[in-house]
C-alpha positions in Angstrom: 28.5 -21.3 -29.3 27.9 -23.6 -32.3 28.7 -27.2 -31.2 31.0 -27.7 -34.1 33.0 -24.6 -33.3 33.1 -25.6 -29.6 34.5 -29.1 -30.6 37.0 -27.4 -32.9 38.3 -25.3 -30.1 38.2 -28.1 -27.6 40.4 -30.2 -30.0 43.0 -27.4 -30.1 43.3 -27.4 -26.2 44.4 -31.1 -26.2 47.9 -32.4 -26.1 50.8 -31.6 -23.9 51.4 -27.8 -23.6 54.3 -28.3 -21.3 54.4 -28.1 -17.5 55.0 -24.3 -17.4 51.8 -23.8 -19.5 49.6 -26.2 -17.5 47.8 -23.5 -15.6 47.3 -21.5 -18.8 45.8 -24.6 -20.4 43.4 -25.1 -17.5 42.3 -21.4 -17.8 41.8 -21.8 -21.6 39.6 -24.9 -21.1 37.7 -23.2 -18.3 37.1 -20.2 -20.5 35.9 -22.3 -23.4 33.5 -24.2 -21.1 32.2 -20.9 -19.8 31.5 -19.7 -23.3 29.9 -23.0 -24.5 26.3 -21.8 -24.1 26.9 -18.2 -25.2 27.0 -16.6 -28.6 30.5 -16.7 -30.1 31.3 -13.0 -30.3 34.5 -11.5 -31.9 35.7 -10.8 -28.3 35.3 -14.4 -27.3 36.9 -15.6 -30.5 39.8 -13.3 -30.0 40.5 -14.4 -26.5 40.4 -18.1 -27.3 42.6 -17.5 -30.4 45.1 -15.6 -28.3 45.4 -18.2 -25.6 45.7 -21.0 -28.1 48.4 -19.1 -30.0 50.8 -19.6 -27.0 51.2 -23.4 -27.2 51.1 -23.2 -31.0 54.0 -20.7 -31.0 56.0 -23.2 -28.9 55.2 -25.9 -31.4 56.2 -23.7 -34.4 59.4 -22.7 -32.8 58.5 -19.0 -32.3 60.1 -17.0 -29.5 57.7 -16.2 -26.7 57.9 -12.7 -25.3 56.3 -11.9 -22.0 55.1 -8.3 -21.5 53.0 -6.4 -18.9 49.4 -5.3 -19.1 50.2 -1.7 -19.9 52.1 -2.1 -23.2 50.7 -3.0 -26.6 52.3 -6.0 -28.4 52.4 -4.5 -31.9 56.3 -4.6 -32.2 56.3 -8.3 -31.2 53.6 -9.1 -33.8 55.5 -7.1 -36.5 58.6 -9.3 -35.8 56.6 -12.5 -35.9 57.2 -13.2 -32.2 54.5 -14.6 -29.8 53.5 -12.1 -27.2 52.1 -13.2 -23.8 50.7 -10.5 -21.6 51.8 -11.8 -18.2 48.7 -10.7 -16.3 46.6 -12.9 -18.6 48.0 -15.6 -16.4 48.5 -14.1 -12.9 45.3 -12.0 -12.9 43.4 -14.7 -14.9 43.8 -17.0 -12.0 42.0 -14.7 -9.6 38.3 -15.3 -10.7 38.9 -19.0 -10.2 40.5 -18.5 -6.8 43.6 -20.4 -8.1 46.0 -17.5 -7.4 45.7 -17.7 -3.6 47.9 -20.7 -3.1 50.6 -19.0 -5.1 50.2 -15.8 -3.1 50.6 -17.6 0.1 53.7 -19.4 -1.2 55.2 -16.1 -2.4 54.7 -14.8 1.2 56.4 -17.9 2.6 59.5 -17.5 0.5 59.8 -13.9 1.7 58.8 -11.8 -1.3 56.6 -9.0 0.1 53.1 -9.4 1.5 49.6 -8.3 0.5 49.8 -4.7 1.8 53.1 -3.8 0.2 53.4 -5.6 -3.2 50.6 -5.8 -5.8 49.0 -9.2 -6.1 48.3 -8.6 -9.8 51.8 -9.9 -10.4 52.9 -11.8 -7.3 51.4 -15.2 -8.2 54.1 -15.3 -10.9 56.7 -15.8 -8.2 55.0 -18.5 -6.2 53.8 -20.4 -9.3 57.4 -20.3 -10.7 58.6 -21.9 -7.5 56.1 -24.7 -8.2 57.2 -25.0 -11.8 53.9 -23.9 -13.4 54.5 -20.3 -14.3 54.9 -19.7 -18.1 58.5 -19.4 -18.9 59.1 -17.1 -21.9 62.2 -16.8 -24.0 62.3 -13.1 -23.5 60.9 -10.7 -20.9 59.9 -7.1 -21.4 58.5 -4.6 -18.9 58.2 -0.9 -18.0 59.0 1.4 -15.1 55.3 2.2 -14.8 52.6 2.4 -13.5 54.3 1.4 -10.2 57.4 0.2 -8.5 55.6 -3.0 -7.5 55.1 -4.2 -11.0 58.7 -3.4 -12.0 60.2 -5.1 -9.0 58.1 -8.3 -9.4 59.2 -8.6 -13.0 62.8 -8.0 -12.0 62.6 -10.8 -9.4 61.1 -13.2 -12.0 63.9 -12.1 -14.4 66.5 -13.2 -11.9 64.8 -16.3 -10.7 64.2 -17.7 -14.1 67.4 -16.3 -15.7 65.4 -14.8 -18.6 67.0 -12.1 -20.8 65.0 -8.9 -20.1 64.6 -5.4 -21.5 63.1 -2.5 -19.6 61.8 0.9 -20.9 61.8 3.9 -18.6 58.6 5.9 -18.9 59.2 9.6 -18.4 57.4 11.7 -15.8 56.3 14.5 -18.0 53.9 14.7 -20.9 54.3 15.6 -24.6 50.9 17.1 -25.5 50.3 19.9 -23.0 51.4 23.5 -22.9 52.9 24.7 -19.7 54.7 23.3 -16.7 54.0 19.6 -17.4 55.2 19.5 -21.0 58.8 18.5 -22.0 59.8 18.5 -25.6 62.3 15.7 -25.0 59.7 13.1 -24.0 59.0 11.7 -27.5 62.6 11.6 -28.6 63.5 9.8 -25.3 60.8 7.2 -25.9 61.6 6.8 -29.6 65.3 6.1 -28.7 64.3 3.4 -26.2 61.9 1.9 -28.7 64.6 1.6 -31.3 66.9 0.1 -28.6 64.2 -2.5 -27.8 64.0 -3.5 -31.5 67.7 -3.8 -31.7 67.7 -6.0 -28.6 64.9 -8.2 -30.0 66.8 -8.6 -33.3 69.9 -9.6 -31.4 68.2 -12.1 -29.1 66.0 -13.7 -31.8 68.3 -13.4 -34.9 65.3 -11.9 -36.7 65.3 -8.5 -38.4 62.4 -6.2 -38.2 60.6 -5.9 -41.5 59.8 -2.2 -41.8 57.0 -2.8 -44.2 55.5 -5.3 -41.8 55.8 -2.7 -39.0 54.0 -0.1 -41.0 51.2 -2.6 -41.9 50.9 -3.6 -38.2 50.7 0.0 -37.1 48.0 0.6 -39.7 45.9 -2.1 -38.0 46.7 -0.5 -34.6 45.3 2.8 -36.0 42.2 1.1 -37.3 41.4 -0.3 -33.9 42.3 2.9 -32.1 39.8 4.8 -34.3 37.1 2.3 -33.5 37.7 2.6 -29.8 37.7 6.4 -30.1 34.3 6.3 -31.7 33.1 3.7 -29.1 34.1 6.0 -26.3 32.1 8.8 -27.8 29.0 6.6 -28.1 29.2 5.8 -24.4 28.4 9.4 -23.7 24.9 8.7 -24.8 22.2 8.4 -22.1 21.3 5.6 -21.6 24.6 3.9 -22.1 24.3 1.6 -25.1 26.4 -1.2 -23.7 26.8 -3.0 -20.4 29.5 -2.5 -17.7 31.8 -5.1 -19.1 31.9 -4.0 -22.7 34.7 -1.4 -22.6 37.1 -4.0 -21.0 37.0 -5.8 -24.4 38.8 -2.9 -26.0 41.5 -3.1 -23.4 41.9 -6.8 -24.0 42.0 -6.3 -27.7 44.8 -3.8 -27.6 47.0 -5.3 -24.9 46.7 -8.8 -26.2 46.2 -8.5 -29.9 47.0 -4.9 -30.9 48.2 -4.9 -34.5 46.3 -8.0 -35.6 43.2 -8.6 -37.6 41.5 -10.0 -34.5 41.9 -6.7 -32.6 40.5 -4.7 -35.6 37.5 -7.1 -35.8 36.7 -7.1 -32.1 37.0 -3.3 -31.6 34.9 -2.7 -34.7 32.3 -5.1 -33.4 32.1 -3.2 -30.1 31.8 0.1 -31.9 29.2 -1.2 -34.3 27.2 -2.8 -31.4 27.2 0.5 -29.5 26.3 2.5 -32.6 23.4 0.2 -33.4 22.1 0.4 -29.9 22.2 4.2 -29.9 20.4 4.2 -33.2 17.6 2.0 -31.8 17.5 3.5 -28.3 18.7 0.2 -26.7 20.5 0.5 -23.4 23.1 -1.8 -22.0 21.3 -1.9 -18.6 17.5 -2.1 -18.7 15.9 1.2 -17.4 19.2 2.7 -16.6 19.0 5.0 -13.5 22.6 5.5 -12.4 25.8 6.1 -14.3 29.0 5.2 -12.4 32.6 6.1 -13.0 35.0 3.4 -11.9 38.4 5.0 -12.2 40.4 2.0 -11.1 40.6 -1.7 -12.1 37.9 -4.3 -11.7 37.6 -6.5 -8.6 39.0 -9.5 -10.4 38.2 -12.1 -7.9 34.5 -11.2 -8.1 33.6 -11.5 -11.8 29.9 -11.0 -11.2 30.2 -7.7 -9.2 29.4 -5.4 -12.1 26.5 -7.5 -13.2 25.2 -7.5 -9.6 25.4 -3.7 -9.6 23.4 -3.6 -12.9 20.7 -5.9 -11.7 20.4 -4.5 -8.2 20.4 -0.8 -8.8 19.8 -0.5 -12.6 23.2 1.2 -12.7 25.9 1.0 -15.4 29.6 1.3 -14.9 30.4 3.3 -17.9 34.1 2.4 -18.1 36.8 1.2 -15.7 40.3 2.6 -15.7 41.7 -0.1 -18.0 38.7 -0.1 -20.4 39.0 3.6 -20.8 41.6 3.3 -23.5 42.5 6.8 -24.7 45.3 6.3 -27.3 44.6 8.2 -30.5 45.4 7.1 -34.0 48.7 8.6 -35.1 50.5 9.2 -38.3 52.2 6.0 -39.5 53.0 7.1 -43.1 56.8 6.6 -42.6 58.9 4.3 -40.4 59.9 7.2 -38.2 56.3 8.1 -37.7 55.6 4.5 -36.7 58.2 4.9 -34.0 56.6 8.1 -32.8 53.2 6.4 -32.7 54.6 3.5 -30.7 56.1 6.1 -28.3 52.9 8.0 -27.9 50.9 4.7 -27.5 53.2 3.7 -24.6 52.8 7.0 -22.9 49.0 7.1 -23.2 48.2 3.4 -22.7 45.5 2.5 -20.1 46.7 3.3 -16.6 50.0 4.8 -17.7 48.6 8.1 -19.2 46.6 8.7 -16.0 48.8 7.1 -13.3 52.2 8.6 -14.0 53.7 12.0 -13.4 52.0 14.8 -11.4 48.7 14.1 -9.7 47.1 16.7 -12.0 47.1 14.0 -14.8 44.7 11.8 -12.8 42.6 14.7 -11.5 42.1 16.1 -15.0 41.2 12.6 -16.3 38.7 12.0 -13.6 37.0 15.4 -13.9 36.7 15.0 -17.7 35.3 11.5 -17.2 32.6 12.7 -14.8 31.6 15.6 -16.9 31.7 14.1 -20.4 29.9 10.9 -19.5 27.2 12.5 -17.3 28.3 10.5 -14.2 26.0 10.3 -11.2 28.6 8.9 -8.8 32.2 7.6 -8.6 33.2 4.3 -7.0 36.9 3.8 -6.4 38.2 0.5 -5.0 41.8 1.0 -3.7 44.5 -1.3 -2.6 47.4 -0.1 -0.5 50.0 -1.8 -2.7 48.9 0.5 -5.5 50.6 3.4 -3.7 50.4 6.0 -6.4 46.7 5.5 -7.0 46.0 5.1 -3.3 47.6 8.5 -2.5 45.7 10.2 -5.3 42.3 8.9 -4.4 41.3 11.3 -1.6 42.6 14.4 -3.4 41.0 13.6 -6.7 37.7 12.7 -4.9 37.7 16.1 -3.3 38.2 17.8 -6.6 35.3 15.9 -8.1 33.0 16.8 -5.3 34.0 20.5 -5.3 33.8 21.0 -9.1 30.8 18.7 -10.0 29.0 17.9 -6.7 29.1 14.2 -7.7 29.5 11.9 -4.6 32.5 9.6 -4.4 32.9 6.3 -2.6 36.4 5.0 -1.8 36.9 1.6 -0.2 39.9 -0.5 0.5 40.3 -4.0 -0.8 42.6 -6.3 -2.8 41.1 -6.8 -6.3 43.0 -10.1 -6.6 42.6 -11.7 -3.1 39.1 -12.3 -1.7 40.4 -13.0 1.7 41.4 -9.4 2.5 38.0 -7.9 2.0 35.2 -10.3 0.9 32.7 -9.9 -1.9 30.0 -9.7 0.7 31.7 -6.7 2.4 32.4 -5.0 -0.9 28.8 -5.4 -2.1 27.5 -4.2 1.3 29.5 -1.0 1.2 28.5 -0.3 -2.4 24.8 -0.9 -1.6 24.9 1.5 1.4 26.6 4.2 -0.7 24.1 3.9 -3.5 21.0 3.7 -1.4 22.0 6.2 1.3 24.0 8.8 -0.7 23.3 8.5 -4.5 19.5 7.7 -4.6 
């Protein structure tokens, strides 16, 4: 990073962010120092701008809206609110090992334990008890992808006495013919979306500008189109980007969907992949193995995918979150914007695959393996993620029966290194690749 740009960002991190944003400030400074010696990419710039926008919003008197990792923030941006994806904080602590103290404290106060409640959100409770959890003005969350997420958000809502709005995600789909389709799904979601907007208007005393909504959704569509093209380019052998690249699309849409930064970052990823395909450049030198990773990263081990690349000349084509599959939709009218928001919520990363009948996930995984010429599937699973945990074995059998591709499932907690260590995880992956895949 250019030294002048680094100093400019460093200056913006200074000052009193408030006690509740102290950990977020520490994370921002740590991220900035991590990127100091790297090129400043649009993804890096977007992440830093996003994190720095939170204290700035406070200073400017904007309302802070906390939302989960599986809902795009475009409505909030359209209303000139400041969105904060909660897991930016609670999961962002994991690579630094800073979440473990708060997980232990959450246990001590009696809120669940590692096997039963997901540790992606639980640090929020323990850190709130210590006074360092971000306290938003408003809270928003969904009924999916799991009960664990919804319950933790409800506990936080009650502890912090924050006004909250919840959207119920329907079980059935809207885009398939047959037993899983329900014509009422989109209307149900549109109604709830309008109710959310009315609630936001009431709580913030700000009216939604419909022209601004249409403009924001236009930017969402631009980014969705770039991601769609990026996903197609990843079908190329060898894969034109490394194992971490697709996660940048997820971060763009869940943190900054509807902004110029998201358009810029998704375009950069698409252009990078396209240029590499054109020039025959691979994301992993001398690629030998293409891995499907239909679950989240192991967040406490940020170097795991790099280790896989360097050790086995293998590329993880996309993880479950990075495999963002929301299509561009018609936003020519206000009503069409609402429909696009509804479809976007239903198809967002991890929701479109991890809700409803198990067939949703099986179809997703089979298409993933076939379309991207996958050599093996690696599925880390935590017991707290009960819906995915229960689907793993059945879907793995479907993959083996229909494609012959080997599957490795292993238990761990992606957010707590003490349950299953990095050494153990890497050892298991190594045995699988060397003894089964190669």
